[in-house]
N, C-alpha and C positions, 0 to 999 in steps of 0.2 A: 504494500500500500504506500502510495506517495505521501509526502508530508502533508499536503493540502487536499488530496483527493480521497475518494472512497475506494478507488481501484477495485481489486478482486477480494475485498475483505470479507470475512465471514460475518454472520449475523452479530456476533458479540463485538467484533472490531467495528462493525458498522455503528453499533450503539455508541461507542466511544467517539466516533467521528461526528455523530449527530449532536452529542452533548457538548463537544468542544469546538465543533465547527470547522469548516474549511474556508480558505480565503476567497474573497470576491475577486473578480478579474483584475482589478487594479492592484491587488496585493498577491496575486497567485504566483506560485512557483513556476519557473520556466519550463519544467517538465510537462509535456502535454499528455492527456489521458490516452490510454490505448484505444485503438479502434473498437467499436462495439462488436460483440459476438453476433454472428449470423445464425439464428436457430434454423435447424433443418425443417423441412416440410413435415416430417414425422413428429418432431417436437412441437411445432405449432399446432398440428392436428390433435396431439395429445392434450394440449392446453385448451384448445377450443372445445373438445369433447367434454372435458371436465367442467369447463365454464358453462356449457349448455346444460349439463346435469344440474349445476347449482342454480342456473336461471330457472329451470323447470321447478325445482323445489321452492325457490323464492316466489314464483307465481302461485303455487299452491298455498304457501304460507300467507301471502297477501290476501287471498280469498277468505282466509279464516280471521282476518282483521286482528292480528296480534298487536301488542304494544309497538307503536311506530318507532320509538327510540330503540327498542331491542332489535327490531327488524333492520334498522340502519347498521347495527353492530354486525349483522350477518352480510348485508348487501355490500359493505365496504370491501369484502374479499373478492366478490365478483367484479366490482368496479376496478380493483387493482389489475385483474387479469384482462379486463376489457381494454383498459388504457394501454397496457404494455403491448397488447396485440395491435392496437391502432398504430402505434409508433414502433413497430417491431424492427424496422430498419435502423432505428437509432437507440432504442431504450433497453435492449438486452445488453447492458453495458459489460457483462461478463457471462461466461457459460453458466455460472451458478444461478443466474436469474431465472433460468428454465426451472431448476429444482425449487427455487424459492416461490415461483409463481404456482407451481403444482402444490406446494406445501400450503400456500395461502388458500387455495381452493379447497384443500382437504379441511383446513380449519373452518372455512365457511360452511362446508357440508356438515361438519360435526356440530357447529353452533345451530345450524338450521334444524338438525335432528332434535337437539335439546329444546329449541323453541317450539317445535311442532308438538312436543309432549308437554309443553308448558313447564319445563324444568330446566331453565337456563342456569348454568352454573357460574358463568363469568361475572355477573353482577356482584357476587360475593367473593370473587377470586382475589387473593393477595399476590404480591410480587409484581411482575411485569406483564402487561397485557395491552391490547389495542381495543379501543372503543371508537364510536363514530357518531356523527349527527348529520341531519339533513339541513343544508344551508338555505336560508331564505333568499340568498342572492340569486341562485340559479336552480334551486331544487336538487343540487348534486349531493352525494354522500361524501363526507370528508372525514378522514381518520385523525385520531390523536392517540398518543401513547401515555400510559399511566404507570407509576410505581406506587403500589399500595403497601405500606409497611404492615408487618404482622400485628403491630400494636393498635391498628385502626379497628375500632369496634362499632362505629356509627352512632355512638351515644352522645358524644360531645364534639363540638366543632374543632377541627384541626387546622393547622397551618397548611398552606399549599404553595409550592414553588412552581412557577410557570416558566418553562425553559424554551428559549427560541434557538433553533438549530442554526448552524452556519451554512453557507452556500455549499451544496453538494453537487458536484458535476455529474454524479451518477445517481442522483436522487429521483425516485419516483414512488408510486404507491407500494410497489412490490418490495423495494429495498427498505422503505419506511416500516412496513409491516414486519419484515424479517428482522429488523433491528430492535423491534419492541416486543414481538412475541418470542421472548427469550426465556428458556427454562431457568427458573431460579436456582436450580442445582448447579448450573454452569455459570450463571451470573446472579449470585444472591444479592438481595437488598442489603445494604450496609446495616449492621445490627443497631447502630446508633441513630438511624433515620427514624424519626417519629412523626413525619409529615408526609403528605401526598405530593408526588411530583407529576406535573402535567407537561408533556412535551408535544407541542403543537406541530402540525404539518405545514401550515401556512400557505397551502396551495403551491408548494415547491419553493422556488427561488425568486422572491420579489422584494426582499428586505421588509416584509410585512407591511407593504403598502397596498392601498386600494382594497380589493377583495381579500388580499392577504392580511390586511389589518382586521377586516371583519372576521376572518377565520379565527384570529386569536380570541376575540371576545365571544364568538359563538361556541368555540371549544370550551372556554371558561364557563360560560353559561350552562353548557351541557353537564360539565362536571359538578357544578354547584347544585344542579337538580338531582344528581345521582348520589352524591356523597355529602357528608356534613362538613362544610368548609367554613372556617372563621373568616368572614370577609375583611376583617381588620388585620389578618395575618397572611396576606397574599404577597409573595415575593416575586419580582420579575428578574429573570437572569438570561443573559445571552452572550455569545462569543462570536467574533468575526462578523458575518452577516447578521447573526443573532445579536451581537453587540450593537451593531447599527440599529437593529430593531429595538433593543432595550433603550438606547438613547432616544429614539423616536417615540416609542410608546410610553416610556417613563416620564419624559418631559411634557408630552402632550396630555397625559392623563395622570398627573402626579398624585391625585387623591385616591387612586385605585390601589396603590401599592404600599405595603409596610416598609419595603426597602427595594432598591434597584441595584443590580450588578451588571455593568456594561463593560465587556471585554473586547478590546481590539476591533472596534467597528468604525466604519466611516461616518462622518458627522457633517459633511457638506457635499455640494454637488460640483461646483465649478473647479475647485482645486483638485478634488479627488478624481474626477473624470477628465481633467485637463481640458476644459472647454474654454473657448474664447467668448467674446461678447455675444450675447443672445438677443433675439428680438425682445422688445419691451415687455410684451405679455408673458414671455417665458421667464425673463428675469424676475418678474413679480411673483410668479407662482412657484419659484424655487423656495419662497418663504413658507410654503406649506410643509415641506419635509426637512429642510435644513436644520439639524438639531442645534447648531451653534446659535441660531437666532432665538432659541427657547431656553438658553442656559439658565436664566434666572429662575426657572421653575424648579430647579434642583433645591431651591430654598425650602420647598414644601415636602421633601421626602428624603430619608437617609439614602446615601448614594456611595457606591464603590465604582471607581473607574480604574481600568487596568490595561496595560500593554507590556509586551516584552521589550527589553532594552534594544534588541537587535531586530525588532519587528518594524517594517515600514509603517504599520498602523500606529506606531507611537506618535507620529505627527498629529493624528486625529485626537488622541488622548490629551496631548499637550495643548492643542487648539481649544479643547473644551475647558481646560483649566484656565487658559488665557481669557476665554470668553467670560468665565466667572469672575476673573480678576477685573475685567472691564466693567462688570456689574458692581464692583466695589468690595468684593470679598478677598481677603488676604490669605495666602498660602505660605507655608514655610517648608523648605526642604529638610527631610530627615533621611540621610543616605540618598538613595535613588527616589524615595517616595516623597509625596507632598501632603502635608496635613494642614488643617485649618480649624479654628475655633469659631469661625463665623457661620459655618454650615455643619450639618451632620454628614460629612463627606470625607473620604480618603481617596487619594490618587496613588495607585500602586504601580511600580515598575519592576518587572522580573529581570534580575541581573543576567546579562549575557544570554538572553532567551529570545528565540525567534517567535513565530506565530503560534504560540501555545501558552498555556498557563505555567508559571513557575510554581513548584510545590509550596514554597514558603509564602508566596503571594496569595495562592489559593487558600491556604490555611488562615492567613490574615483576613482575607475577604470573608471567609465563612464565619470567623469569630465576630467580625463587624456586623454581618447580616444577622447572626443569631442574637447578638446583644441588642440590635435595633428592634428586632421583632419582639424580644422579651420586654423591652422598655418603651415600646411604642405608646404614644400618648395622644393619638388622634381623637377627635378632630382639633386642629389648631384654632387659636383665637386671633392669630396674626397670619395673614396671607399676602404673598407677593406673587403675582401671576402675569405672564406675558403671552400674547398670541398675535397672529397675523391673519386669522380667519375664524369665522364663527363655527367652523367644523370642530375646532378645539376651543371650547368656551367655558369650561366649568372647572372649578377647583374647590372641593369640599362644599362649603355653604354659599359660594358665589356663583352666579350665572350671568354671563355676558350675553345679552340678547341681541345686540346689534353693534356694529362698528360705524365710525364716521367714514372710514375708508379702508377697504380690504387691502391686504398685502403690504400694509404699513404697520409699524410696531404699535400695538395696543397694550396698555399696561394698567393694572389696578393694584393698589396697595390698600389693604383693609385691616383695621385693628379694632377689636371689640373688648368691652369690659367683661368681667367674669360671667355676668348674668345676661349679656347681650343687650342690655338696656341702652348702652351707648356704643355707637359705631362711628369711627372716623375713616373715611374712604377718600382716596385720591385716585384719579383716573387720567388716562391719556388716550385719545382716539376711540372712545367708547361712547355710544349714544343710547344704550339700553342696558340696565343693570338690575338684578334681583338679589335681595339679601334677606336673611331670616328676620322675623318679627316675633319676639316673645310675647307672652301674655302681659298685659299692662302697658304703660306708656313707654315709648322708646324715643331716643334722640339720635338722629343720624346727621352727621356733617359730611357732605359729599362735595369735594372741590371747593371748600370754604363756604358752601351754602348749607344752612342749618335747617333741619326739619324736626319738629316735635310731633310725633305720631301718637295718636290716642290708642286706647284699648284696641287690640287688633281685630279686624274683621276676618282676616285670614292669616295663616302663619308665615307669610312672606310679603315683602313689599317690593314693588317694581318702580324704578325711576326711569324717566326718559329725558334726554337732553335735546332741547330745541332752541335754536338761535343762541347757543352758548349758555343757556340756563337749564338747570335741572328741575323737573316737576315730578310729583308723585302721581302715578297712574291709578285710576279708580279701580281697575281690574288687577287684582294681585295675582301672584304666582301660587303654585302649589308646593307642597313639601313632602318628600318621601321619607317616612320614618325608617329607622333601622328595623330589622326583623323583630328585635326584642320589644320594640315600641310600635306595634302595628296599628294601634289606635292613638290618634292625637289626644293629648290630655293637657290641661292647663300647665302642669308642671313638667312637660316634656322638655328635655334639654335642647334648647334651640341650636346648639352647635352640633349636636349629634344627628344631623339630618343632611340630606342632599337636596338643595333647592333646585327646582326645575321651573321653567317658565311656561305659563299657559298662554302667553301672548303669541299671536300669530297674525301677521298682516300680509295680505297679498302684495306681491311685487316689492318686498323688502328682503334684502339678503339676511338670512338667519340660519341657524344651525340645520344642516341637512338640505338647505335650499340656498346655497351660496355659490355653487359652481366650484371649479370649472367643469368642462364636459366630462372628464374622467371620474368626477365625484358620483355620477349617476350609477356607476357600476360597483359601488360599495354597498348597495342595498338591492332589494328585489327589483328586477327589470325584465321586460319582455320586448323582443324585437318584432316590429310590425312591418310585414312585407306589403308592397303595393300590388294591387290586382287590376287597377284601371289603366286606361290608355293615357300615356304621359303627354305633357305639352311638348316635350323635346326628348326624343328617344335617346340621344347620346348622353345627356345629363342624367336621365333616369337610369340608363345602363350603368353609368359610373356610380350612382348611388347604390344600386343593387350589388355591384362588385365590392363596394366598401362593406356592405352587410356580410357578404360571403367570406371576405377576408377576416373580418372581425370574429365571426363564428369559428373559423378555422384556427385563428391564433388564440382565442380564449380557451378552446379545448386543449390545446397543447400547453399553453403557458399558465393558465389559471385553473386547469384540471376540472372543467365542467362543461356541459353543453348549454349553450344559451337557449332560452325559451324563444321560439319563433311562431308567430301567428300571422295569418293573412289579415289585412285590414278589415275585410268583411266579417271575419270571425271574432273580432275583439268584443269582449263583453263589458258590462258595467263593473263586474268584479275585477276585471283586469285593470280598468281605469282607476278603481279605488285602491288596489293593492300593489301596483307595480309602477316603477318609472317606465314611461313609454319611449322606446327608441324607434323612431319613425324613419323609414327609408322611402325614397321616391320624391315626387314633387306634388304640388297642390292638385294636379289633375289625376295622377296615378294612385295617390294614397288618400283615401277618404278622410283619414284622421288629420292629415296635414291641411286638407281643404277646410275641415271643420274649425280649426283654430287659426287659420292663416291671418284673418283680420284682427286677431288679438295679440299678435306678435309684434315686437318693436322693429322688425325688419320685414319689408314687403316683398313678396315673391309672386309674380304674375307670370303669365305665359311668355311675356317678352323680356322682363327684367327682374333683377334682384336689386332692391333699392334700400339704402341705409341713409336715414336722415336724422341726425342727432339734433336735439333741441337747441344746442348752442353753436351749431354749424351754419355757415352761410349758405351752403348748397349741398344737396344730397350726393351720395356716390351711387352710381348705377352700373350694373354689369349685365351683359347679355345672358338671358336664361338659356339660350341655345347651347352654350358651351361652358356654363358655370353652374356650380351647385352650392347650395347654402348648407352650412354646418353650424349648429348652435345648441345651447342648453338654455332652458327657461322654465319657470314654474308652470306646470301644466294648467292651461286655462280651464280644462275640464275637471281638474282636481288640484287646486293650488298647493296642496300639501305634498305633492309628488312632482318629479321632474318630467319634462318632455325634452327629448334630444332629437335633432334632425340629422340624419345621414352620417352618423359617426359611432364607432365603438371607441375603444381606447385610442388616444391620439398618438401613442407610441406603438411599436410593433415588434416583430421577430428580431430585428437587428438589435433593438435595445434590450430585449429579454436575454439574448445571447451574450450581450456585453455586460458591463458592470451594472449592478442594481441601481446605482446612483443615476442612471440615465432614464429611470422610469418616472419622469416628471412631465407635466402637461405640455403639449406642443401647440395647441390652438386656443387656449384660454376659454372664453365663454362663447365666442362666435368666430366664424371664418367664412370667406368666400374662396372657393377653389376653382381655378381654371382647368378645364379638362382638354387634353390634346390627344387625339388618336395617333398612335405611332405606326410606322410601316409594318411592324410585326402584328398589328391588330390590338396590341395592348393600349391602355389609356394612361397617360401620365397626368399627375396632379401638380399644380403650382398654387401655393398660397398667395393670393393677390391682396388679401386684407384679412386681418385677425385682430382680436382685442378682447377686452373685458368690459362687461356691463358695469355701471355704477351701482351704488348701494340700493337704488330703487329699480334695478334691473332695466335701466334705460341706457341707450347708446351714449358714450362720451363724445366729445367734439371729434369729428372725423378729420384725419389728415387730408391735405389737398391731394387730388388725383395727380399721378405722375404725368408730366407732359412729354 
């Protein structure tokens, strides 16, 4: 096995590789992986026959309507065989993948037999095992790995460590299952482990972005439903690509973790991927995922950062420390390590160590994490939180409802008295904010404006900023009590809650309705095919080609099949429950026709016209050889997105490259010029792209090129 790859490793060695990770392309070793194994026709037929056998059993089981969650635990084994056969030319990375696929199918058949007799054994299994859930994103079944210690009895809540794997050049469902369905006799659970470990699949290699991010929380939700987990003792850990994921998810969701361990992961886009200047809309949306922009949020959670002294990834660890120093926190060197009393954080450097953990550093990290979990004192009464998008807008008892301007730094500092009766809040670039409101009178000072609030009508108060002044909104937010306080009571600790906003206003950028285009694929979506006669055949053909390419790439790189429906078959339930991804033009797709006059960009038979309120003249493009791409709150259901003519705005090239390249390419809207090549293929050129403002309106248009 190579230092950074999975190579021809056995299941046990594969497990170690998943735990500690392999480098992303930017840090990878120069040694290239071996060519994939080419299974014989007989081997593929053997796999297909057993897969068909499991499929038939699953069909019978489904007819008996068993527990859907347990059925997913069986289906995941068939899914693994299905996907490796789809990509047989590439994904049998070694000969042992044939045996591992057959073994996975045998496990699936064994589980199916148990489920058919209503005697499933695996829900009570200890040690290492695989379970699964059905994703709301695309209806696919996704696996996750578990380590259940012998001490777990299901009577009291236990700690959970959520582990993000590194990039695996030979990772697929088969290898993931093989690495986690490990006999405890050959790979015993450490006797000192008294907590559950969750190892997520993350839809393979995407640095836990987009649907990969959703996978983390769907897997966590599945485990919380099945096992008794202490939600205040959930630790996030990752190394390499998993370390990048830990920086990303730890800083974007600092209130979800008792502690975070981020090892040797990238923390920015341009330096890591060695990119030059990008178009303005791309530069802005780098702020969605660049962890260095969110460094301040480490203030809210205990943190371990690590890299080896001889690891190129040390640059990223140093960059994060320097980002924290720019926020005003001071660090002192102690040997190779860096310590601080300003934060609950340590920065560890493994002496003379390449891209792996140094044993002494790992021991120091484990001690820090264990102490942090044992001494955790959440929720805090003092919060400092930064964001650039309402996608990431919550920290403990604070909810940011809206920004003054997306993709610019938005910051809130809030400090409360012991009983929450007095709050002092400072904000920057925030126009909507919700805070808890205890029973009785409360005084809130927000940006030097003071409010004396009477006996609460509801347990949270929302403030809105207009024309530079804050006002109290009549409609308050809601409060989600902790499980132990399922019913609100006058003496409910106002800090021990998560505030959520009930506010929603059409055509205002808010959480889950803020764009860009790629954001639509983090939640449930359905692609809608056109069935009508188009206004312009070439543009319509180009749109359909984009749909087919998206479906193909999503299957390979996000490990699921996109839902596809004809426009004539779309139902009210589809509109209510999914983001709608519409392909075609206003003549060919009846859904586009239905909403065309409610969009900020006009698309007629002859032209695509963009006219911003502050622009002198509209920009128009011929509809004969141009296609409109955009995201917008669905006029038929403003709580969901509608997207025109686009899947992910990045593709195979970026997925095969470093994960840092998985950033938005088209913003909120774009006009693409289509040119038919002599080969018959159609090329695309972005002639205009950008981001809508906070009211989902067009910004001032640049002058047309002369």
